[in-house]
ZAMIMAR-982474 format. One line per 2 residues: number of its first residue (from 1); their letters; for each residue x, y, z of N, C-alpha, C. Coordinates in nm, 2 decimals. Example, Ala and Ser with C-alpha at 12.3 -4.5 7.8 and 13.67 -1.06 7.14 Angstrom:
// ZAMIMAR-982474
1	AS	1.32 -0.57 0.78 1.23 -0.45 0.78 1.32 -0.33 0.78 | 1.28 -0.22 0.71 1.37 -0.11 0.71 1.29 0.00 0.79
END
This chain:
// ZAMIMAR-982474
1	MK	-1.31 -7.69 -3.00 -1.40 -7.65 -2.88 -1.51 -7.57 -2.94 | -1.63 -7.60 -2.89 -1.75 -7.52 -2.93 -1.76 -7.39 -2.86
3	NI	-1.81 -7.29 -2.94 -1.83 -7.16 -2.89 -1.95 -7.15 -2.80 | -1.93 -7.13 -2.67 -2.05 -7.13 -2.58 -2.14 -7.01 -2.60
5	FA	-2.10 -6.91 -2.67 -2.18 -6.80 -2.69 -2.25 -6.80 -2.83 | -2.23 -6.92 -2.90 -2.29 -6.93 -3.03 -2.44 -6.93 -3.02
7	MP	-2.50 -6.85 -3.10 -2.65 -6.83 -3.09 -2.70 -6.88 -3.23 | -2.79 -6.98 -3.22 -2.85 -7.02 -3.34 -2.94 -6.92 -3.40
9	KL	-2.97 -6.92 -3.53 -3.05 -6.82 -3.59 -3.19 -6.83 -3.53 | -3.24 -6.71 -3.50 -3.38 -6.71 -3.44 -3.48 -6.70 -3.55
11	TT	-3.52 -6.82 -3.60 -3.62 -6.83 -3.70 -3.76 -6.83 -3.64 | -3.86 -6.82 -3.73 -4.00 -6.83 -3.68 -4.02 -6.96 -3.62
13	QR	-3.97 -7.07 -3.68 -3.99 -7.20 -3.62 -3.93 -7.21 -3.48 | -3.81 -7.16 -3.46 -3.75 -7.16 -3.33 -3.83 -7.08 -3.23
15	LV	-3.87 -6.96 -3.27 -3.95 -6.88 -3.18 -4.08 -6.94 -3.14 | -4.15 -7.01 -3.23 -4.27 -7.08 -3.20 -4.25 -7.19 -3.11
17	TI	-4.14 -7.27 -3.14 -4.10 -7.38 -3.05 -4.07 -7.33 -2.91 | -4.00 -7.22 -2.90 -3.97 -7.16 -2.77 -4.09 -7.12 -2.69
19	AM	-4.19 -7.06 -2.77 -4.31 -7.02 -2.70 -4.39 -7.14 -2.65 | -4.39 -7.24 -2.74 -4.46 -7.37 -2.69 -4.40 -7.43 -2.57
21	LI	-4.26 -7.43 -2.57 -4.19 -7.49 -2.46 -4.21 -7.40 -2.33 | -4.22 -7.27 -2.34 -4.25 -7.19 -2.23 -4.39 -7.22 -2.17
23	AL	-4.48 -7.24 -2.26 -4.62 -7.28 -2.22 -4.62 -7.42 -2.15 | -4.54 -7.51 -2.21 -4.53 -7.64 -2.16 -4.46 -7.64 -2.02
25	AY	-4.36 -7.56 -2.01 -4.29 -7.54 -1.88 -4.39 -7.49 -1.77 | -4.47 -7.40 -1.81 -4.57 -7.35 -1.71 -4.67 -7.46 -1.66
27	VV	-4.71 -7.54 -1.76 -4.80 -7.65 -1.73 -4.73 -7.75 -1.64 | -4.61 -7.79 -1.68 -4.53 -7.89 -1.60 -4.50 -7.84 -1.46
29	DQ	-4.47 -7.71 -1.45 -4.44 -7.66 -1.32 -4.56 -7.66 -1.22 | -4.68 -7.68 -1.27 -4.80 -7.69 -1.19 -4.81 -7.82 -1.12
31	FK	-4.74 -7.92 -1.17 -4.74 -8.06 -1.11 -4.61 -8.08 -1.04 | -4.62 -8.07 -0.91 -4.50 -8.09 -0.82 -4.54 -8.18 -0.71
33	IT	-4.44 -8.26 -0.67 -4.46 -8.35 -0.55 -4.39 -8.29 -0.43 | -4.46 -8.24 -0.33 -4.40 -8.18 -0.22 -4.37 -8.29 -0.11
35	II	-4.24 -8.30 -0.08 -4.20 -8.40 0.02 -4.19 -8.33 0.15 | -4.11 -8.21 0.15 -4.10 -8.13 0.27 -4.14 -7.99 0.23
37	PN	-4.25 -7.93 0.28 -4.29 -7.80 0.24 -4.18 -7.69 0.24 | -4.17 -7.62 0.13 -4.07 -7.51 0.11 -3.92 -7.56 0.12
39	QL	-3.90 -7.69 0.12 -3.77 -7.75 0.13 -3.74 -7.84 0.01 | -3.83 -7.95 0.00 -3.80 -8.05 -0.09 -3.92 -8.08 -0.18
41	VI	-3.91 -8.03 -0.30 -4.02 -8.04 -0.40 -3.96 -8.11 -0.52 | -4.03 -8.21 -0.57 -3.98 -8.28 -0.69 -4.07 -8.24 -0.81
43	SF	-4.01 -8.19 -0.91 -4.07 -8.14 -1.03 -4.01 -8.20 -1.16 | -4.08 -8.21 -1.26 -4.03 -8.25 -1.39 -4.00 -8.14 -1.49
45	GF	-3.98 -8.02 -1.43 -3.95 -7.90 -1.51 -3.82 -7.91 -1.58 | -3.73 -8.00 -1.52 -3.60 -8.02 -1.58 -3.61 -8.08 -1.72
47	VV	-3.71 -8.15 -1.75 -3.73 -8.21 -1.89 -3.75 -8.10 -1.99 | -3.83 -8.01 -1.96 -3.86 -7.89 -2.05 -3.73 -7.81 -2.06
49	NT	-3.66 -7.79 -1.95 -3.54 -7.71 -1.96 -3.43 -7.78 -2.04 | -3.43 -7.91 -2.04 -3.33 -7.98 -2.12 -3.37 -7.97 -2.27
51	IM	-3.49 -7.98 -2.30 -3.54 -7.97 -2.44 -3.51 -7.83 -2.49 | -3.55 -7.73 -2.40 -3.53 -7.59 -2.44 -3.38 -7.56 -2.46
53	GA	-3.29 -7.61 -2.37 -3.15 -7.59 -2.39 -3.10 -7.65 -2.51 | -3.15 -7.77 -2.54 -3.10 -7.85 -2.66 -3.14 -7.78 -2.79
55	IT	-3.25 -7.70 -2.79 -3.30 -7.63 -2.91 -3.25 -7.49 -2.92 | -3.22 -7.43 -2.81 -3.18 -7.29 -2.82 -3.04 -7.25 -2.80
57	GP	-2.96 -7.34 -2.73 -2.82 -7.31 -2.70 -2.82 -7.23 -2.57 | -2.70 -7.21 -2.52 -2.69 -7.15 -2.38 -2.74 -7.01 -2.37
59	VY	-2.71 -6.92 -2.46 -2.76 -6.78 -2.45 -2.91 -6.77 -2.46 | -2.97 -6.83 -2.56 -3.11 -6.82 -2.57 -3.18 -6.90 -2.45
61	AF	-3.12 -7.01 -2.41 -3.17 -7.08 -2.30 -3.17 -7.00 -2.17 | -3.06 -6.92 -2.15 -3.06 -6.83 -2.04 -3.17 -6.73 -2.04
63	LT	-3.19 -6.67 -2.16 -3.29 -6.57 -2.18 -3.43 -6.63 -2.16 | -3.45 -6.75 -2.22 -3.58 -6.81 -2.22 -3.61 -6.86 -2.08
65	GA	-3.51 -6.91 -2.01 -3.53 -6.95 -1.87 -3.57 -6.83 -1.78 | -3.52 -6.72 -1.80 -3.56 -6.60 -1.73 -3.70 -6.56 -1.76
67	LE	-3.73 -6.56 -1.89 -3.87 -6.52 -1.94 -3.97 -6.62 -1.88 | -3.94 -6.75 -1.89 -4.03 -6.85 -1.84 -4.05 -6.84 -1.69
69	DI	-3.95 -6.80 -1.61 -3.96 -6.78 -1.47 -4.05 -6.66 -1.44 | -4.03 -6.56 -1.51 -4.11 -6.44 -1.49 -4.26 -6.46 -1.53
71	IT	-4.28 -6.53 -1.64 -4.42 -6.56 -1.68 -4.49 -6.65 -1.58 | -4.41 -6.76 -1.53 -4.47 -6.85 -1.43 -4.50 -6.77 -1.31
73	ML	-4.41 -6.68 -1.27 -4.44 -6.61 -1.14 -4.56 -6.52 -1.16 | -4.57 -6.45 -1.27 -4.68 -6.36 -1.29 -4.82 -6.43 -1.30
75	LS	-4.82 -6.55 -1.34 -4.94 -6.63 -1.35 -4.97 -6.70 -1.23 | -4.88 -6.70 -1.13 -4.91 -6.77 -1.01 -4.97 -6.69 -0.90
77	SN	-5.02 -6.75 -0.79 -5.08 -6.67 -0.68 -4.97 -6.61 -0.60 | -4.84 -6.64 -0.62 -4.73 -6.58 -0.55 -4.67 -6.46 -0.62
79	AA	-4.73 -6.40 -0.71 -4.67 -6.29 -0.79 -4.61 -6.18 -0.71 | -4.67 -6.16 -0.59 -4.63 -6.05 -0.50 -4.49 -6.09 -0.44
81	NF	-4.46 -6.22 -0.44 -4.34 -6.26 -0.38 -4.22 -6.28 -0.48 | -4.22 -6.20 -0.58 -4.12 -6.21 -0.69 -3.98 -6.19 -0.63
83	IP	-3.89 -6.28 -0.66 -3.75 -6.27 -0.61 -3.66 -6.27 -0.73 | -3.60 -6.15 -0.77 -3.52 -6.14 -0.89 -3.40 -6.24 -0.90
85	LW	-3.34 -6.26 -0.78 -3.22 -6.36 -0.79 -3.27 -6.50 -0.82 | -3.39 -6.53 -0.79 -3.44 -6.67 -0.83 -3.45 -6.68 -0.98
87	TV	-3.49 -6.57 -1.04 -3.50 -6.56 -1.19 -3.37 -6.58 -1.25 | -3.27 -6.51 -1.19 -3.13 -6.52 -1.24 -3.08 -6.66 -1.23
89	MD	-3.11 -6.72 -1.11 -3.06 -6.86 -1.09 -3.13 -6.95 -1.19 | -3.26 -6.94 -1.21 -3.33 -7.02 -1.31 -3.28 -7.00 -1.45
91	AF	-3.24 -6.88 -1.48 -3.19 -6.85 -1.61 -3.05 -6.91 -1.63 | -2.97 -6.90 -1.52 -2.84 -6.97 -1.52 -2.84 -7.12 -1.54
93	IS	-2.93 -7.18 -1.47 -2.95 -7.33 -1.48 -3.00 -7.36 -1.62 | -3.09 -7.29 -1.68 -3.14 -7.31 -1.81 -3.02 -7.30 -1.91
95	GL	-2.94 -7.19 -1.89 -2.82 -7.18 -1.98 -2.73 -7.29 -1.97 | -2.72 -7.35 -1.85 -2.63 -7.48 -1.84 -2.69 -7.59 -1.92
97	YG	-2.82 -7.61 -1.92 -2.88 -7.71 -2.01 -2.84 -7.68 -2.15 | -2.85 -7.56 -2.20 -2.81 -7.52 -2.33 -2.67 -7.55 -2.36
99	FF	-2.58 -7.52 -2.26 -2.44 -7.54 -2.28 -2.41 -7.69 -2.30 | -2.47 -7.77 -2.22 -2.44 -7.92 -2.22 -2.51 -7.99 -2.33
101	FY	-2.63 -7.95 -2.38 -2.71 -8.03 -2.47 -2.73 -7.97 -2.61 | -2.70 -7.84 -2.63 -2.72 -7.79 -2.77 -2.61 -7.84 -2.86
103	GR	-2.65 -7.89 -2.97 -2.55 -7.94 -3.07 -2.48 -8.07 -3.03 | -2.54 -8.14 -2.93 -2.48 -8.26 -2.89 -2.58 -8.38 -2.91
105	EI	-2.54 -8.47 -2.99 -2.62 -8.59 -3.02 -2.61 -8.69 -2.90 | -2.72 -8.73 -2.85 -2.72 -8.83 -2.74 -2.78 -8.96 -2.79
107	ST	-2.72 -9.07 -2.75 -2.77 -9.20 -2.79 -2.77 -9.29 -2.67 | -2.88 -9.37 -2.66 -2.88 -9.46 -2.54 -2.79 -9.58 -2.56
109	QK	-2.74 -9.60 -2.68 -2.65 -9.71 -2.71 -2.51 -9.68 -2.68 | -2.47 -9.56 -2.66 -2.33 -9.53 -2.64 -2.31 -9.50 -2.49
111	KK	-2.21 -9.57 -2.43 -2.18 -9.56 -2.29 -2.13 -9.42 -2.26 | -2.05 -9.36 -2.35 -1.99 -9.23 -2.33 -2.11 -9.12 -2.32
113	DW	-2.22 -9.14 -2.39 -2.33 -9.05 -2.38 -2.40 -9.06 -2.24 | -2.41 -9.18 -2.19 -2.46 -9.20 -2.05 -2.37 -9.13 -1.95
115	VY	-2.24 -9.14 -1.97 -2.14 -9.07 -1.88 -2.16 -8.92 -1.89 | -2.16 -8.87 -2.02 -2.18 -8.73 -2.04 -2.30 -8.67 -1.98
117	VS	-2.42 -8.74 -2.00 -2.54 -8.69 -1.94 -2.54 -8.70 -1.79 | -2.47 -8.81 -1.74 -2.46 -8.82 -1.59 -2.38 -8.71 -1.53
119	IA	-2.27 -8.67 -1.60 -2.19 -8.56 -1.55 -2.26 -8.43 -1.56 | -2.33 -8.40 -1.67 -2.40 -8.28 -1.69 -2.51 -8.27 -1.59
121	VT	-2.59 -8.37 -1.57 -2.70 -8.37 -1.48 -2.65 -8.35 -1.33 | -2.54 -8.41 -1.30 -2.49 -8.40 -1.17 -2.44 -8.26 -1.14
123	II	-2.37 -8.20 -1.24 -2.33 -8.06 -1.22 -2.45 -7.96 -1.21 | -2.55 -7.98 -1.30 -2.66 -7.89 -1.29 -2.74 -7.91 -1.16
125	TV	-2.76 -8.03 -1.12 -2.84 -8.06 -1.00 -2.77 -8.01 -0.87 | -2.64 -8.03 -0.87 -2.56 -7.99 -0.75 -2.56 -7.84 -0.75
127	LG	-2.53 -7.77 -0.86 -2.53 -7.62 -0.86 -2.67 -7.57 -0.83 | -2.78 -7.62 -0.89 -2.91 -7.57 -0.88 -2.98 -7.60 -0.75
129	SL	-2.98 -7.73 -0.72 -3.06 -7.78 -0.60 -2.98 -7.79 -0.47 | -2.85 -7.81 -0.48 -2.78 -7.83 -0.36 -2.69 -7.71 -0.32
131	IL	-2.67 -7.61 -0.41 -2.59 -7.49 -0.37 -2.67 -7.37 -0.38 | -2.72 -7.33 -0.51 -2.78 -7.20 -0.53 -2.92 -7.19 -0.46
133	TP	-3.00 -7.29 -0.47 -3.13 -7.29 -0.41 -3.12 -7.27 -0.25 | -3.04 -7.35 -0.19 -3.03 -7.33 -0.04 -2.97 -7.20 -0.01
135	LL	-2.88 -7.15 -0.09 -2.82 -7.02 -0.07 -2.93 -6.91 -0.07 | -3.01 -6.91 -0.18 -3.12 -6.82 -0.19 -3.22 -6.83 -0.08
137	IQ	-3.25 -6.95 -0.04 -3.34 -6.97 0.08 -3.28 -6.91 0.20 | -3.15 -6.93 0.22 -3.09 -6.87 0.34 -3.09 -6.71 0.33
139	IY	-3.06 -6.66 0.21 -3.06 -6.51 0.20 -3.20 -6.45 0.22 | -3.30 -6.51 0.15 -3.44 -6.45 0.16 -3.52 -6.49 0.27
141	FK	-3.51 -6.62 0.31 -3.60 -6.67 0.42 -3.53 -6.69 0.55 | -3.40 -6.66 0.55 -3.32 -6.67 0.68 -3.32 -6.81 0.73
143	TP	-3.33 -6.91 0.65 -3.32 -7.05 0.69 -3.18 -7.10 0.67 | -3.10 -7.12 0.77 -2.96 -7.16 0.76 -2.94 -7.28 0.67
145	FV	-2.83 -7.27 0.60 -2.78 -7.38 0.50 -2.79 -7.51 0.57 | -2.73 -7.52 0.69 -2.72 -7.65 0.76 -2.86 -7.70 0.80
147	AQ	-2.95 -7.61 0.84 -3.08 -7.65 0.88 -3.16 -7.71 0.76 | -3.13 -7.65 0.64 -3.20 -7.70 0.52 -3.15 -7.85 0.49
149	YI	-3.02 -7.87 0.51 -2.97 -8.01 0.48 -3.02 -8.11 0.59 | -3.03 -8.06 0.71 -3.08 -8.15 0.82 -3.22 -8.18 0.79
151	AG	-3.30 -8.08 0.74 -3.44 -8.10 0.71 -3.47 -8.19 0.59 | -3.36 -8.22 0.51 -3.38 -8.31 0.40 -3.34 -8.26 0.26
153	RW	-3.28 -8.15 0.25 -3.23 -8.10 0.12 -3.14 -8.20 0.06 | -3.06 -8.27 0.13 -2.96 -8.37 0.08 -3.03 -8.48 0.00
155	IK	-3.16 -8.50 0.02 -3.24 -8.60 -0.05 -3.24 -8.57 -0.20 | -3.22 -8.45 -0.24 -3.22 -8.41 -0.38 -3.11 -8.49 -0.46
157	VF	-3.01 -8.54 -0.39 -2.91 -8.62 -0.46 -2.98 -8.74 -0.52 | -3.09 -8.80 -0.47 -3.15 -8.91 -0.52 -3.23 -8.88 -0.65
159	EI	-3.25 -8.75 -0.68 -3.31 -8.71 -0.81 -3.22 -8.73 -0.93 | -3.09 -8.73 -0.90 -2.99 -8.74 -1.01 -3.01 -8.86 -1.10
161	PL	-3.02 -8.98 -1.04 -3.04 -9.10 -1.13 -3.17 -9.09 -1.21 | -3.28 -9.04 -1.14 -3.41 -9.02 -1.21 -3.39 -8.92 -1.33
163	RI	-3.33 -8.81 -1.31 -3.31 -8.71 -1.41 -3.23 -8.77 -1.53 | -3.12 -8.84 -1.50 -3.04 -8.90 -1.60 -3.12 -9.00 -1.68
165	LV	-3.20 -9.08 -1.62 -3.28 -9.18 -1.69 -3.38 -9.11 -1.78 | -3.45 -9.02 -1.72 -3.56 -8.95 -1.80 -3.50 -8.87 -1.92
167	IM	-3.39 -8.80 -1.90 -3.32 -8.73 -2.01 -3.28 -8.83 -2.12 | -3.22 -8.94 -2.08 -3.17 -9.04 -2.17 -3.28 -9.11 -2.24
169	LI	-3.40 -9.12 -2.19 -3.52 -9.18 -2.25 -3.58 -9.08 -2.35 | -3.58 -8.95 -2.32 -3.66 -8.85 -2.40 -3.57 -8.79 -2.51
171	LP	-3.45 -8.74 -2.47 -3.37 -8.66 -2.57 -3.33 -8.74 -2.69 | -3.29 -8.86 -2.68 -3.25 -8.93 -2.81 -3.38 -8.95 -2.90
173	QL	-3.49 -8.97 -2.84 -3.61 -8.99 -2.92 -3.65 -8.86 -2.99 | -3.64 -8.75 -2.92 -3.67 -8.62 -2.98 -3.56 -8.59 -3.09
175	QR	-3.44 -8.63 -3.08 -3.34 -8.60 -3.18 -3.36 -8.68 -3.31 | -3.45 -8.78 -3.30 -3.48 -8.85 -3.42 -3.58 -8.78 -3.51
177	IP	-3.64 -8.67 -3.46 -3.74 -8.59 -3.54 -3.66 -8.49 -3.63 | -3.67 -8.50 -3.76 -3.59 -8.41 -3.85 -3.60 -8.26 -3.81
179	EL	-3.71 -8.21 -3.79 -3.73 -8.07 -3.76 -3.66 -8.03 -3.63 | -3.67 -8.12 -3.53 -3.61 -8.09 -3.40 -3.45 -8.10 -3.41
181	RK	-3.41 -8.20 -3.49 -3.26 -8.22 -3.51 -3.20 -8.09 -3.57 | -3.27 -8.03 -3.66 -3.22 -7.91 -3.72 -3.22 -7.80 -3.62
183	LM	-3.32 -7.78 -3.54 -3.33 -7.68 -3.43 -3.22 -7.71 -3.33 | -3.19 -7.83 -3.30 -3.09 -7.87 -3.20 -2.95 -7.85 -3.25
185	GL	-2.93 -7.81 -3.37 -2.79 -7.79 -3.42 -2.73 -7.92 -3.46 | -2.81 -8.02 -3.49 -2.75 -8.15 -3.54 -2.77 -8.16 -3.69
187	NK	-2.67 -8.16 -3.76 -2.67 -8.15 -3.91 -2.69 -8.28 -3.98 | -2.67 -8.39 -3.92 -2.67 -8.52 -3.99 -2.81 -8.55 -4.03
END
């Protein structure tokens, strides 16, 4: 069993890669598709979180997710609306990406990898989009859990296949790059 608290060596290359991914996450977060305002927003930030988790592992992904959320909030027009629990949730979700994808080689050719990514993405999406986000919206904005689902929160379920497909298309390709393989904890 792998140690979930294993922390890869924080080299200059890893730090620069983390900084570039935080910058990329900020840029990607600017492009969102709003279906239902303040309820249902589709973003491709999960791609950057997956890559960040695969490169840093769960602990650094947690810390990097928190840092990325704080930086994104400070650079946005909503900086006055900073909600600390949202940062903790984003950090937790980033840590899950690290837990599931660091040191794990993914191949589009292997059926078990498709199942693994499907399970990982389902867990992360259900926890992040269907449980924790509605809970925080209920706590901070007083919008009841049930009202959020009636308004369309349940539609987030349809993101799961999209996320699986995108991760399975991108991650195996990135794992073919020798420098990234090393950062991802893949020794072969």
